C-alpha positions, 0 to 999 in steps of 0.5 A: 500500500502506498503512503498516499493510499494509507494517508487517505484511508486513515483520514477517511476512517477518522472522518467516519469515526468523528462524524458518528456522534454528530448523527446521534446529536441531531434530531433525536435519533431513533433505533435505525439511526443509532444502528447506522451510526454504530455500524459507521463507527465500527467500519471507520475503526476497522479501516483505521486499524487496517491502514495502520497495520499495513506494511510499506511497499518494497522499494522495488525489485530485487535483482540477482545474478547467480552463477551466470555464464560467460559474456563475450563480445559485448554480451550480458549475462548479469543484470543491466540497469542502463543509467543506473535506473531501477529502484530495488537492490541488485546483487551478483554472485559467482558470475561467469567470465566477461571477455571482449568490449562492453561484455558484462557478467555482473551488474552494469549501470552504464548508459 
């Protein structure tokens, strides 16, 4: 869940919980209005608790290159992120040989 979505749910839940007493105070509520207000408050509290319990979304993908083959003549057998683009982590372990111009068997951040 994104940070903005979480904030939106929390604000809407708080409005739902806060507006419930207003319904009770207006026009001497009957049983149906009290029931509706109670349900509204319960849904608001549940939404608030749910939003607070959500874990932040991961920063991005986790790219791994493990035991790659050989890269020759400009080839790539690892991870390529041109210009350093990408938000997640990248790791290379026990990669193969790279021979020739611009060959890569690990992590390549060049343009």
